[in-house]
N, CA, C and O atoms as a GROMACS GRO file, in nm:
protein
  640
    1MET      N    1   4.370  14.036  10.034
    1MET     CA    2   4.491  13.986  10.092
    1MET      C    3   4.488  13.833  10.089
    1MET      O    4   4.384  13.772  10.107
    2ALA      N    5   4.607  13.773  10.066
    2ALA     CA    6   4.615  13.627  10.054
    2ALA      C    7   4.619  13.564  10.192
    2ALA      O    8   4.660  13.626  10.290
    3THR      N    9   4.575  13.442  10.198
    3THR     CA   10   4.578  13.372  10.326
    3THR      C   11   4.717  13.318  10.351
    3THR      O   12   4.783  13.273  10.257
    4PRO      N   13   4.763  13.322  10.474
    4PRO     CA   14   4.898  13.272  10.504
    4PRO      C   15   4.905  13.121  10.487
    4PRO      O   16   4.808  13.048  10.503
    5ILE      N   17   5.030  13.076  10.451
    5ILE     CA   18   5.054  12.932  10.435
    5ILE      C   19   5.072  12.874  10.574
    5ILE      O   20   5.158  12.919  10.650
    6THR      N   21   4.995  12.777  10.606
    6THR     CA   22   5.004  12.717  10.740
    6THR      C   23   5.063  12.577  10.737
    6THR      O   24   5.103  12.526  10.841
    7SER      N   25   5.069  12.515  10.622
    7SER     CA   26   5.128  12.382  10.614
    7SER      C   27   5.192  12.363  10.477
    7SER      O   28   5.147  12.418  10.376
    8ILE      N   29   5.299  12.284  10.477
    8ILE     CA   30   5.368  12.253  10.351
    8ILE      C   31   5.349  12.105  10.324
    8ILE      O   32   5.382  12.019  10.406
    9LYS      N   33   5.295  12.080  10.208
    9LYS     CA   34   5.273  11.941  10.171
    9LYS      C   35   5.387  11.897  10.080
    9LYS      O   36   5.408  11.952   9.972
   10GLU      N   37   5.458  11.796  10.125
   10GLU     CA   38   5.567  11.743  10.045
   10GLU      C   39   5.511  11.633   9.958
   10GLU      O   40   5.446  11.540  10.006
   11LYS      N   41   5.537  11.646   9.830
   11LYS     CA   42   5.486  11.547   9.738
   11LYS      C   43   5.574  11.423   9.745
   11LYS      O   44   5.695  11.430   9.723
   12GLU      N   45   5.515  11.314   9.776
   12GLU     CA   46   5.590  11.189   9.781
   12GLU      C   47   5.589  11.127   9.644
   12GLU      O   48   5.487  11.116   9.577
   13ARG      N   49   5.710  11.085   9.605
   13ARG     CA   50   5.723  11.025   9.473
   13ARG      C   51   5.697  10.875   9.484
   13ARG      O   52   5.730  10.811   9.583
   14THR      N   53   5.640  10.824   9.383
   14THR     CA   54   5.614  10.681   9.378
   14THR      C   55   5.744  10.609   9.342
   14THR      O   56   5.835  10.669   9.285
   15PRO      N   57   5.752  10.483   9.373
   15PRO     CA   58   5.873  10.407   9.336
   15PRO      C   59   5.899  10.408   9.185
   15PRO      O   60   6.015  10.405   9.143
   16GLU      N   61   5.797  10.413   9.106
   16GLU     CA   62   5.815  10.418   8.961
   16GLU      C   63   5.880  10.550   8.919
   16GLU      O   64   5.966  10.553   8.831
   17GLU      N   65   5.837  10.662   8.984
   17GLU     CA   66   5.896  10.792   8.952
   17GLU      C   67   6.044  10.797   8.994
   17GLU      O   68   6.127  10.851   8.922
   18VAL      N   69   6.075  10.740   9.109
   18VAL     CA   70   6.215  10.735   9.155
   18VAL      C   71   6.299  10.654   9.058
   18VAL      O   72   6.411  10.692   9.024
   19GLN      N   73   6.244  10.542   9.012
   19GLN     CA   74   6.317  10.457   8.920
   19GLN      C   75   6.339  10.529   8.787
   19GLN      O   76   6.448  10.519   8.730
   20LYS      N   77   6.239  10.599   8.737
   20LYS     CA   78   6.254  10.673   8.611
   20LYS      C   79   6.359  10.782   8.625
   20LYS      O   80   6.437  10.805   8.533
   21GLU      N   81   6.361  10.849   8.741
   21GLU     CA   82   6.459  10.955   8.764
   21GLU      C   83   6.601  10.898   8.766
   21GLU      O   84   6.694  10.956   8.710
   22ARG      N   85   6.616  10.785   8.831
   22ARG     CA   86   6.748  10.721   8.836
   22ARG      C   87   6.793  10.676   8.698
   22ARG      O   88   6.910  10.688   8.663
   23ILE      N   89   6.701  10.625   8.618
   23ILE     CA   90   6.734  10.582   8.483
   23ILE      C   91   6.779  10.702   8.399
   23ILE      O   92   6.875  10.692   8.322
   24LEU      N   93   6.711  10.815   8.414
   24LEU     CA   94   6.750  10.936   8.341
   24LEU      C   95   6.890  10.984   8.384
   24LEU      O   96   6.969  11.025   8.300
   25GLU      N   97   6.919  10.978   8.514
   25GLU     CA   98   7.052  11.017   8.563
   25GLU      C   99   7.159  10.924   8.507
   25GLU      O  100   7.267  10.968   8.466
   26LEU      N  101   7.129  10.794   8.505
   26LEU     CA  102   7.222  10.696   8.452
   26LEU      C  103   7.246  10.717   8.302
   26LEU      O  104   7.358  10.704   8.255
   27GLN      N  105   7.142  10.749   8.229
   27GLN     CA  106   7.156  10.774   8.086
   27GLN      C  107   7.246  10.895   8.061
   27GLN      O  108   7.328  10.894   7.969
   28SER      N  109   7.229  11.000   8.142
   28SER     CA  110   7.313  11.118   8.121
   28SER      C  111   7.459  11.088   8.157
   28SER      O  112   7.550  11.137   8.090
   29LEU      N  113   7.481  11.008   8.262
   29LEU     CA  114   7.618  10.969   8.296
   29LEU      C  115   7.681  10.886   8.185
   29LEU      O  116   7.798  10.906   8.151
   30ILE      N  117   7.605  10.794   8.129
   30ILE     CA  118   7.656  10.712   8.019
   30ILE      C  119   7.692  10.799   7.899
   30ILE      O  120   7.795  10.778   7.836
   31ALA      N  121   7.607  10.896   7.869
   31ALA     CA  122   7.635  10.985   7.756
   31ALA      C  123   7.760  11.068   7.782
   31ALA      O  124   7.839  11.090   7.689
   32GLU      N  125   7.781  11.114   7.906
   32GLU     CA  126   7.899  11.194   7.939
   32GLU      C  127   8.028  11.111   7.937
   32GLU      O  128   8.134  11.162   7.900
   33GLN      N  129   8.019  10.985   7.975
   33GLN     CA  130   8.137  10.900   7.990
   33GLN      C  131   8.145  10.793   7.881
   33GLN      O  132   8.198  10.684   7.905
   34GLU      N  133   8.094  10.823   7.765
   34GLU     CA  134   8.087  10.723   7.658
   34GLU      C  135   8.226  10.668   7.622
   34GLU      O  136   8.242  10.547   7.609
   35GLN      N  137   8.324  10.755   7.606
   35GLN     CA  138   8.458  10.712   7.567
   35GLN      C  139   8.520  10.621   7.674
   35GLN      O  140   8.579  10.518   7.642
   36SER      N  141   8.505  10.659   7.800
   36SER     CA  142   8.560  10.577   7.909
   36SER      C  143   8.491  10.442   7.915
   36SER      O  144   8.557  10.339   7.931
   37LEU      N  145   8.360  10.441   7.901
   37LEU     CA  146   8.286  10.314   7.905
   37LEU      C  147   8.325  10.223   7.789
   37LEU      O  148   8.334  10.102   7.806
   38ASN      N  149   8.349  10.281   7.672
   38ASN     CA  150   8.392  10.200   7.558
   38ASN      C  151   8.527  10.135   7.586
   38ASN      O  152   8.549  10.019   7.551
   39LYS      N  153   8.617  10.211   7.648
   39LYS     CA  154   8.748  10.154   7.683
   39LYS      C  155   8.733  10.041   7.784
   39LYS      O  156   8.795   9.936   7.770
   40ILE      N  157   8.651  10.064   7.887
   40ILE     CA  158   8.629   9.961   7.989
   40ILE      C  159   8.570   9.836   7.926
   40ILE      O  160   8.613   9.724   7.956
   41LEU      N  161   8.471   9.853   7.839
   41LEU     CA  162   8.410   9.738   7.772
   41LEU      C  163   8.510   9.667   7.683
   41LEU      O  164   8.508   9.544   7.673
   42GLY      N  165   8.598   9.743   7.617
   42GLY     CA  166   8.702   9.682   7.535
   42GLY      C  167   8.799   9.599   7.619
   42GLY      O  168   8.838   9.489   7.581
   43ILE      N  169   8.838   9.655   7.734
   43ILE     CA  170   8.930   9.584   7.823
   43ILE      C  171   8.866   9.456   7.876
   43ILE      O  172   8.928   9.350   7.875
   44THR      N  173   8.742   9.467   7.921
   44THR     CA  174   8.676   9.348   7.975
   44THR      C  175   8.654   9.244   7.864
   44THR      O  176   8.658   9.123   7.890
   45GLY      N  177   8.630   9.289   7.743
   45GLY     CA  178   8.617   9.196   7.631
   45GLY      C  179   8.747   9.120   7.607
   45GLY      O  180   8.745   8.999   7.587
   46GLU      N  181   8.859   9.192   7.609
   46GLU     CA  182   8.990   9.126   7.591
   46GLU      C  183   9.019   9.030   7.706
   46GLU      O  184   9.070   8.920   7.683
   47LEU      N  185   8.986   9.071   7.829
   47LEU     CA  186   9.007   8.982   7.944
   47LEU      C  187   8.922   8.856   7.931
   47LEU      O  188   8.967   8.746   7.964
   48ASN      N  189   8.801   8.872   7.883
   48ASN     CA  190   8.712   8.757   7.864
   48ASN      C  191   8.767   8.665   7.755
   48ASN      O  192   8.766   8.543   7.770
   49ASN      N  193   8.814   8.724   7.645
   49ASN     CA  194   8.870   8.643   7.536
   49ASN      C  195   8.993   8.565   7.582
   49ASN      O  196   9.016   8.454   7.537
   50ALA      N  197   9.070   8.624   7.671
   50ALA     CA  198   9.191   8.558   7.722
   50ALA      C  199   9.158   8.456   7.830
   50ALA      O  200   9.247   8.381   7.873
   51GLY      N  201   9.034   8.451   7.875
   51GLY     CA  202   8.995   8.355   7.978
   51GLY      C  203   9.021   8.403   8.120
   51GLY      O  204   9.004   8.327   8.215
   52VAL      N  205   9.063   8.528   8.134
   52VAL     CA  206   9.095   8.581   8.266
   52VAL      C  207   8.969   8.592   8.352
   52VAL      O  208   8.972   8.560   8.471
   53LEU      N  209   8.861   8.637   8.293
   53LEU     CA  210   8.738   8.653   8.371
   53LEU      C  211   8.685   8.518   8.420
   53LEU      O  212   8.631   8.509   8.530
   54ASP      N  213   8.700   8.415   8.339
   54ASP     CA  214   8.659   8.282   8.383
   54ASP      C  215   8.743   8.236   8.500
   54ASP      O  216   8.692   8.177   8.596
   55ALA      N  217   8.874   8.263   8.493
   55ALA     CA  218   8.964   8.224   8.602
   55ALA      C  219   8.930   8.300   8.730
   55ALA      O  220   8.930   8.242   8.838
   56VAL      N  221   8.901   8.430   8.717
   56VAL     CA  222   8.865   8.509   8.834
   56VAL      C  223   8.733   8.460   8.894
   56VAL      O  224   8.719   8.449   9.016
   57ALA      N  225   8.638   8.430   8.808
   57ALA     CA  226   8.509   8.379   8.856
   57ALA      C  227   8.527   8.246   8.930
   57ALA      O  228   8.466   8.223   9.034
   58ALA      N  229   8.612   8.159   8.876
   58ALA     CA  230   8.637   8.031   8.942
   58ALA      C  231   8.707   8.051   9.075
   58ALA      O  232   8.679   7.980   9.172
   59MET      N  233   8.799   8.148   9.081
   59MET     CA  234   8.868   8.177   9.207
   59MET      C  235   8.772   8.230   9.312
   59MET      O  236   8.783   8.196   9.429
   60VAL      N  237   8.678   8.314   9.270
   60VAL     CA  238   8.580   8.368   9.365
   60VAL      C  239   8.492   8.255   9.418
   60VAL      O  240   8.460   8.252   9.537
   61LYS      N  241   8.453   8.164   9.331
   61LYS     CA  242   8.370   8.052   9.375
   61LYS      C  243   8.447   7.960   9.470
   61LYS      O  244   8.388   7.903   9.562
   62ALA      N  245   8.578   7.946   9.448
   62ALA     CA  246   8.658   7.855   9.530
   62ALA      C  247   8.739   7.931   9.636
   62ALA      O  248   8.845   7.885   9.678
   63LYS      N  249   8.690   8.046   9.679
   63LYS     CA  250   8.766   8.131   9.771
   63LYS      C  251   8.801   8.061   9.901
   63LYS      O  252   8.910   8.082   9.955
   64GLU      N  253   8.711   7.979   9.954
   64GLU     CA  254   8.739   7.910  10.080
   64GLU      C  255   8.850   7.806  10.061
   64GLU      O  256   8.938   7.792  10.146
   65ASP      N  257   8.845   7.734   9.950
   65ASP     CA  258   8.950   7.636   9.922
   65ASP      C  259   9.084   7.705   9.902
   65ASP      O  260   9.187   7.658   9.952
   66ILE      N  261   9.084   7.815   9.829
   66ILE     CA  262   9.207   7.889   9.804
   66ILE      C  263   9.264   7.944   9.934
   66ILE      O  264   9.384   7.940   9.957
   67ALA      N  265   9.176   7.996  10.019
   67ALA     CA  266   9.222   8.049  10.148
   67ALA      C  267   9.283   7.937  10.232
   67ALA      O  268   9.384   7.958  10.299
   68GLY      N  269   9.222   7.820  10.230
   68GLY     CA  270   9.277   7.706  10.304
   68GLY      C  271   9.414   7.665  10.254
   68GLY      O  272   9.503   7.635  10.333
   69ILE      N  273   9.430   7.664  10.123
   69ILE     CA  274   9.560   7.630  10.064
   69ILE      C  275   9.664   7.734  10.103
   69ILE      O  276   9.777   7.701  10.139
   70ALA      N  277   9.625   7.862  10.095
   70ALA     CA  278   9.718   7.969  10.129
   70ALA      C  279   9.762   7.961  10.275
   70ALA      O  280   9.880   7.978  10.306
   71VAL      N  281   9.667   7.934  10.363
   71VAL     CA  282   9.701   7.922  10.507
   71VAL      C  283   9.791   7.801  10.528
   71VAL      O  284   9.888   7.809  10.604
   72HIS      N  285   9.761   7.690  10.462
   72HIS     CA  286   9.845   7.570  10.475
   72HIS      C  287   9.987   7.598  10.425
   72HIS      O  288  10.084   7.561  10.491
   73GLN      N  289   9.999   7.663  10.310
   73GLN     CA  290  10.131   7.693  10.255
   73GLN      C  291  10.208   7.789  10.344
   73GLN      O  292  10.329   7.775  10.363
   74ALA      N  293  10.137   7.889  10.399
   74ALA     CA  294  10.203   7.988  10.484
   74ALA      C  295  10.246   7.931  10.617
   74ALA      O  296  10.335   7.986  10.682
   75SER      N  297  10.185   7.821  10.659
   75SER     CA  298  10.220   7.764  10.789
   75SER      C  299  10.328   7.657  10.778
   75SER      O  300  10.366   7.598  10.879
   76ARG      N  301  10.378   7.631  10.658
   76ARG     CA  302  10.487   7.535  10.642
   76ARG      C  303  10.614   7.591  10.703
   76ARG      O  304  10.632   7.712  10.709
   77GLU      N  305  10.702   7.502  10.749
   77GLU     CA  306  10.823   7.545  10.819
   77GLU      C  307  10.912   7.637  10.736
   77GLU      O  308  10.960   7.737  10.790
   78PRO      N  309  10.936   7.610  10.608
   78PRO     CA  310  11.022   7.704  10.534
   78PRO      C  311  10.964   7.846  10.530
   78PRO      O  312  11.037   7.944  10.538
   79ILE      N  313  10.833   7.856  10.518
   79ILE     CA  314  10.770   7.987  10.511
   79ILE      C  315  10.775   8.056  10.646
   79ILE      O  316  10.803   8.176  10.654
   80THR      N  317  10.749   7.981  10.754
   80THR     CA  318  10.756   8.044  10.887
   80THR      C  319  10.900   8.084  10.917
   80THR      O  320  10.923   8.188  10.980
   81ASN      N  321  10.998   8.003  10.873
   81ASN     CA  322  11.138   8.042  10.889
   81ASN      C  323  11.167   8.171  10.813
   81ASN      O  324  11.235   8.260  10.864
   82LEU      N  325  11.116   8.179  10.690
   82LEU     CA  326  11.136   8.300  10.610
   82LEU      C  327  11.077   8.422  10.680
   82LEU      O  328  11.140   8.527  10.687
   83ILE      N  329  10.956   8.408  10.729
   83ILE     CA  330  10.889   8.519  10.798
   83ILE      C  331  10.968   8.560  10.922
   83ILE      O  332  10.988   8.679  10.946
   84ASN      N  333  11.013   8.462  11.000
   84ASN     CA  334  11.092   8.493  11.119
   84ASN      C  335  11.224   8.560  11.082
   84ASN      O  336  11.266   8.654  11.150
   85ASN      N  337  11.290   8.512  10.977
   85ASN     CA  338  11.416   8.573  10.934
   85ASN      C  339  11.395   8.716  10.885
   85ASN      O  340  11.476   8.804  10.914
   86VAL      N  341  11.288   8.739  10.811
   86VAL     CA  342  11.259   8.874  10.764
   86VAL      C  343  11.232   8.966  10.883
   86VAL      O  344  11.278   9.081  10.885
   87MET      N  345  11.157   8.917  10.981
   87MET     CA  346  11.129   9.000  11.099
   87MET      C  347  11.257   9.029  11.177
   87MET      O  348  11.276   9.141  11.223
   88ASN      N  349  11.344   8.929  11.191
   88ASN     CA  350  11.471   8.951  11.261
   88ASN      C  351  11.560   9.048  11.184
   88ASN      O  352  11.622   9.137  11.244
   89ALA      N  353  11.567   9.031  11.052
   89ALA     CA  354  11.649   9.122  10.971
   89ALA      C  355  11.594   9.264  10.978
   89ALA      O  356  11.670   9.361  10.982
   90THR      N  357  11.462   9.276  10.978
   90THR     CA  358  11.400   9.407  10.989
   90THR      C  359  11.434   9.469  11.124
   90THR      O  360  11.460   9.589  11.133
   91GLY      N  361  11.432   9.388  11.230
   91GLY     CA  362  11.469   9.438  11.362
   91GLY      C  363  11.613   9.487  11.365
   91GLY      O  364  11.642   9.591  11.425
   92VAL      N  365  11.702   9.413  11.300
   92VAL     CA  366  11.842   9.455  11.295
   92VAL      C  367  11.854   9.587  11.218
   92VAL      O  368  11.923   9.679  11.262
   93LEU      N  369  11.788   9.594  11.104
   93LEU     CA  370  11.798   9.715  11.021
   93LEU      C  371  11.739   9.837  11.090
   93LEU      O  372  11.789   9.948  11.073
   94THR      N  373  11.634   9.819  11.167
   94THR     CA  374  11.574   9.934  11.235
   94THR      C  375  11.659   9.979  11.354
   94THR      O  376  11.650  10.094  11.397
   95ALA      N  377  11.742   9.889  11.406
   95ALA     CA  378  11.828   9.924  11.520
   95ALA      C  379  11.954   9.998  11.476
   95ALA      O  380  12.020  10.063  11.557
   96ILE      N  381  11.989   9.988  11.348
   96ILE     CA  382  12.110  10.051  11.298
   96ILE      C  383  12.079  10.194  11.254
   96ILE      O  384  11.976  10.221  11.192
   97ASP      N  385  12.170  10.284  11.288
   97ASP     CA  386  12.157  10.424  11.247
   97ASP      C  387  12.160  10.431  11.094
   97ASP      O  388  12.253  10.377  11.033
   98PRO      N  389  12.063  10.496  11.030
   98PRO     CA  390  12.060  10.503  10.884
   98PRO      C  391  12.186  10.567  10.823
   98PRO      O  392  12.225  10.532  10.712
   99ALA      N  393  12.248  10.658  10.895
   99ALA     CA  394  12.371  10.721  10.843
   99ALA      C  395  12.483  10.618  10.833
   99ALA      O  396  12.561  10.619  10.738
  100VAL      N  397  12.490  10.529  10.933
  100VAL     CA  398  12.592  10.423  10.931
  100VAL      C  399  12.565  10.328  10.815
  100VAL      O  400  12.657  10.288  10.744
  101THR      N  401  12.439  10.292  10.796
  101THR     CA  402  12.404  10.202  10.686
  101THR      C  403  12.438  10.266  10.551
  101THR      O  404  12.491  10.199  10.463
  102ALA      N  405  12.407  10.394  10.536
  102ALA     CA  406  12.436  10.463  10.410
  102ALA      C  407  12.587  10.468  10.385
  102ALA      O  408  12.632  10.447  10.272
  103LYS      N  409  12.664  10.496  10.489
  103LYS     CA  410  12.810  10.503  10.474
  103LYS      C  411  12.867  10.366  10.440
  103LYS      O  412  12.954  10.353  10.355
  104LEU      N  413  12.816  10.262  10.508
  104LEU     CA  414  12.863  10.127  10.481
  104LEU      C  415  12.827  10.085  10.338
  104LEU      O  416  12.908  10.024  10.269
  105ALA      N  417  12.707  10.117  10.294
  105ALA     CA  418  12.664  10.082  10.158
  105ALA      C  419  12.751  10.153  10.055
  105ALA      O  420  12.792  10.094   9.955
  106ALA      N  421  12.780  10.281  10.079
  106ALA     CA  422  12.866  10.356   9.987
  106ALA      C  423  13.006  10.297   9.987
  106ALA      O  424  13.070  10.290   9.881
  107SER      N  425  13.055  10.255  10.103
  107SER     CA  426  13.189  10.194  10.113
  107SER      C  427  13.194  10.063  10.035
  107SER      O  428  13.290  10.036   9.963
  108VAL      N  429  13.092   9.982  10.050
  108VAL     CA  430  13.086   9.854   9.977
  108VAL      C  431  13.082   9.881   9.827
  108VAL      O  432  13.151   9.813   9.750
  109GLN      N  433  13.003   9.978   9.785
  109GLN     CA  434  12.994  10.011   9.642
  109GLN      C  435  13.129  10.057   9.590
  109GLN      O  436  13.171  10.015   9.482
  110SER      N  437  13.196  10.142   9.664
  110SER     CA  438  13.328  10.191   9.623
  110SER      C  439  13.428  10.077   9.618
  110SER      O  440  13.510  10.069   9.527
  111GLY      N  441  13.422   9.987   9.719
  111GLY     CA  442  13.512   9.872   9.721
  111GLY      C  443  13.490   9.781   9.603
  111GLY      O  444  13.586   9.731   9.543
  112LEU      N  445  13.365   9.757   9.568
  112LEU     CA  446  13.335   9.673   9.452
  112LEU      C  447  13.385   9.738   9.323
  112LEU      O  448  13.436   9.670   9.234
  113HIS      N  449  13.370   9.869   9.314
  113HIS     CA  450  13.418   9.941   9.195
  113HIS      C  451  13.570   9.928   9.185
  113HIS      O  452  13.623   9.900   9.077
  114GLU      N  453  13.639   9.948   9.295
  114GLU     CA  454  13.785   9.939   9.298
  114GLU      C  455  13.830   9.798   9.263
  114GLU      O  456  13.925   9.779   9.187
  115ALA      N  457  13.763   9.698   9.319
  115ALA     CA  458  13.798   9.559   9.292
  115ALA      C  459  13.778   9.526   9.145
  115ALA      O  460  13.855   9.452   9.085
  116GLU      N  461  13.674   9.582   9.087
  116GLU     CA  462  13.645   9.558   8.945
  116GLU      C  463  13.754   9.617   8.856
  116GLU      O  464  13.787   9.561   8.752
  117LEU      N  465  13.810   9.729   8.898
  117LEU     CA  466  13.917   9.793   8.820
  117LEU      C  467  14.041   9.704   8.811
  117LEU      O  468  14.106   9.698   8.707
  118TYR      N  469  14.074   9.634   8.919
  118TYR     CA  470  14.197   9.555   8.924
  118TYR      C  471  14.172   9.406   8.906
  118TYR      O  472  14.264   9.326   8.924
  119ARG      N  473  14.053   9.369   8.870
  119ARG     CA  474  14.019   9.228   8.857
  119ARG      C  475  14.096   9.160   8.747
  119ARG      O  476  14.132   9.043   8.760
  120GLY      N  477  14.122   9.229   8.640
  120GLY     CA  478  14.185   9.169   8.523
  120GLY      C  479  14.332   9.137   8.540
  120GLY      O  480  14.382   9.043   8.477
  121ASN      N  481  14.405   9.212   8.625
  121ASN     CA  482  14.547   9.181   8.637
  121ASN      C  483  14.567   9.057   8.722
  121ASN      O  484  14.498   9.036   8.822
  122ASN      N  485  14.661   8.977   8.681
  122ASN     CA  486  14.684   8.849   8.750
  122ASN      C  487  14.802   8.858   8.846
  122ASN      O  488  14.870   8.758   8.869
  123ASP      N  489  14.825   8.975   8.901
  123ASP     CA  490  14.935   8.992   8.996
  123ASP      C  491  14.907   8.909   9.120
  123ASP      O  492  14.796   8.906   9.173
  124LYS      N  493  15.012   8.840   9.164
  124LYS     CA  494  15.000   8.763   9.287
  124LYS      C  495  15.034   8.852   9.404
  124LYS      O  496  15.119   8.940   9.393
  125VAL      N  497  14.970   8.830   9.516
  125VAL     CA  498  14.997   8.906   9.636
  125VAL      C  499  15.094   8.824   9.720
  125VAL      O  500  15.065   8.712   9.762
  126SER      N  501  15.210   8.884   9.744
  126SER     CA  502  15.308   8.815   9.828
  126SER      C  503  15.284   8.853   9.973
  126SER      O  504  15.211   8.947  10.003
  127LEU      N  505  15.346   8.778  10.062
  127LEU     CA  506  15.333   8.806  10.204
  127LEU      C  507  15.390   8.944  10.235
  127LEU      O  508  15.334   9.018  10.315
  128LEU      N  509  15.501   8.977  10.172
  128LEU     CA  510  15.562   9.108  10.192
  128LEU      C  511  15.470   9.218  10.137
  128LEU      O  512  15.455   9.324  10.199
  129GLY      N  513  15.410   9.193  10.021
  129GLY     CA  514  15.316   9.290   9.964
  129GLY      C  515  15.195   9.310  10.053
  129GLY      O  516  15.144   9.421  10.066
  130LEU      N  517  15.149   9.200  10.114
  130LEU     CA  518  15.036   9.209  10.206
  130LEU      C  519  15.073   9.292  10.328
  130LEU      O  520  14.993   9.374  10.374
  131MET      N  521  15.193   9.271  10.380
  131MET     CA  522  15.238   9.349  10.495
  131MET      C  523  15.253   9.496  10.458
  131MET      O  524  15.219   9.584  10.538
  132LYS      N  525  15.305   9.525  10.338
  132LYS     CA  526  15.320   9.665  10.294
  132LYS      C  527  15.185   9.732  10.276
  132LYS      O  528  15.169   9.851  10.303
  133SER      N  529  15.086   9.654  10.230
  133SER     CA  530  14.954   9.712  10.207
  133SER      C  531  14.889   9.760  10.336
  133SER      O  532  14.800   9.844  10.333
  134LEU      N  533  14.934   9.705  10.450
  134LEU     CA  534  14.879   9.751  10.578
  134LEU      C  535  14.917   9.896  10.606
  134LEU      O  536  14.853   9.962  10.688
  135ASN      N  537  15.020   9.947  10.539
  135ASN     CA  538  15.059  10.087  10.555
  135ASN      C  539  14.967  10.181  10.477
  135ASN      O  540  14.964  10.301  10.503
  136ASP      N  541  14.892  10.126  10.383
  136ASP     CA  542  14.796  10.208  10.309
  136ASP      C  543  14.682  10.244  10.404
  136ASP      O  544  14.618  10.154  10.459
  137PRO      N  545  14.655  10.374  10.425
  137PRO     CA  546  14.552  10.412  10.523
  137PRO      C  547  14.413  10.358  10.489
  137PRO      O  548  14.336  10.326  10.580
  138ASP      N  549  14.379  10.348  10.362
  138ASP     CA  550  14.246  10.298  10.325
  138ASP      C  551  14.233  10.150  10.359
  138ASP      O  552  14.132  10.107  10.415
  139ILE      N  553  14.335  10.073  10.324
  139ILE     CA  554  14.332   9.929  10.354
  139ILE      C  555  14.333   9.909  10.505
  139ILE      O  556  14.260   9.825  10.557
  140ASN      N  557  14.416   9.984  10.575
  140ASN     CA  558  14.426   9.971  10.720
  140ASN      C  559  14.292  10.004  10.785
  140ASN      O  560  14.251   9.937  10.880
  141ARG      N  561  14.225  10.107  10.735
  141ARG     CA  562  14.094  10.147  10.790
  141ARG      C  563  13.992  10.035  10.772
  141ARG      O  564  13.915  10.005  10.863
  142ALA      N  565  13.991   9.973  10.653
  142ALA     CA  566  13.896   9.866  10.624
  142ALA      C  567  13.926   9.742  10.710
  142ALA      O  568  13.834   9.678  10.760
  143ILE      N  569  14.052   9.710  10.725
  143ILE     CA  570  14.088   9.594  10.807
  143ILE      C  571  14.053   9.620  10.953
  143ILE      O  572  14.002   9.531  11.021
  144LYS      N  573  14.081   9.739  11.001
  144LYS     CA  574  14.048   9.775  11.140
  144LYS      C  575  13.896   9.766  11.161
  144LYS      O  576  13.850   9.714  11.262
  145PHE      N  577  13.820   9.816  11.065
  145PHE     CA  578  13.674   9.808  11.073
  145PHE      C  579  13.629   9.661  11.082
  145PHE      O  580  13.545   9.626  11.164
  146GLY      N  581  13.687   9.577  10.995
  146GLY     CA  582  13.652   9.435  10.994
  146GLY      C  583  13.688   9.367  11.125
  146GLY      O  584  13.610   9.287  11.177
  147LEU      N  585  13.805   9.399  11.179
  147LEU     CA  586  13.846   9.339  11.306
  147LEU      C  587  13.755   9.385  11.420
  147LEU      O  588  13.717   9.305  11.505
  148ASP      N  589  13.720   9.515  11.421
  148ASP     CA  590  13.629   9.566  11.524
  148ASP      C  591  13.491   9.500  11.512
  148ASP      O  592  13.427   9.467  11.611
  149PHE      N  593  13.447   9.482  11.388
  149PHE     CA  594  13.319   9.415  11.363
  149PHE      C  595  13.323   9.272  11.418
  149PHE      O  596  13.230   9.230  11.487
  150LEU      N  597  13.430   9.200  11.387
  150LEU     CA  598  13.443   9.062  11.435
  150LEU      C  599  13.451   9.056  11.587
  150LEU      O  600  13.398   8.964  11.648
  151LYS      N  601  13.517   9.154  11.649
  151LYS     CA  602  13.526   9.158  11.795
  151LYS      C  603  13.386   9.175  11.856
  151LYS      O  604  13.349   9.103  11.949
  152GLY      N  605  13.309   9.270  11.804
  152GLY     CA  606  13.173   9.291  11.854
  152GLY      C  607  13.086   9.170  11.832
  152GLY      O  608  13.006   9.134  11.919
  153MET      N  609  13.099   9.108  11.717
  153MET     CA  610  13.021   8.989  11.686
  153MET      C  611  13.058   8.875  11.781
  153MET      O  612  12.971   8.803  11.829
  154GLY      N  613  13.188   8.860  11.808
  154GLY     CA  614  13.233   8.756  11.899
  154GLY      C  615  13.183   8.778  12.041
  154GLY      O  616  13.148   8.683  12.111
  155LYS      N  617  13.180   8.903  12.084
  155LYS     CA  618  13.128   8.933  12.217
  155LYS      C  619  12.981   8.892  12.227
  155LYS      O  620  12.939   8.834  12.327
  156GLU      N  621  12.905   8.921  12.125
  156GLU     CA  622  12.763   8.887  12.126
  156GLU      C  623  12.744   8.735  12.120
  156GLU      O  624  12.654   8.681  12.185
  157LEU      N  625  12.828   8.667  12.043
  157LEU     CA  626  12.817   8.521  12.034
  157LEU      C  627  12.851   8.456  12.168
  157LEU      O  628  12.793   8.354  12.203
  158ASP      N  629  12.944   8.515  12.242
  158ASP     CA  630  12.981   8.462  12.372
  158ASP      C  631  12.869   8.481  12.473
  158ASP      O  632  12.857   8.404  12.568
  159GLY      N  633  12.786   8.584  12.453
  159GLY     CA  634  12.679   8.614  12.547
  159GLY      C  635  12.561   8.518  12.539
  159GLY      O  636  12.470   8.529  12.621
  160GLU      N  637  12.559   8.428  12.446
  160GLU     CA  638  12.444   8.337  12.431
  160GLU      C  639  12.430   8.242  12.544
  160GLU      O  640  12.338   8.160  12.544
   0.00000   0.00000   0.00000
């Protein structure tokens, strides 16, 4: 009868054996991905020929200077005004119901299309013609919308 196993000895690999194993794994990966590696090497060769890699290397070396310039440029008044305006416009857009925005955008698109259709005729609008056009329900609706918009805007301007 065999003697029972009472201890397991784990063979420790030397650093040289680990390195050889990693090299073999890397060689097999290179062999499997030969086509991809050739493309990558071709791309990097073209980038190097164009001087892009030199520019990137210089940018990495000068990263602190570039960051300083970027911060200085971003802190200029026109840029801070732009950022504040974008934030305010974003606040306005998020406060508006998306259905209203979509309807308004479609209305503007339709109005531009209609205006483009009649752009070529040089008909003059008389005062009487303007008054008659108020009877057109579409024109009346648009004018009423504009007047209501101006009323709301005026109320808000008065509240300042």
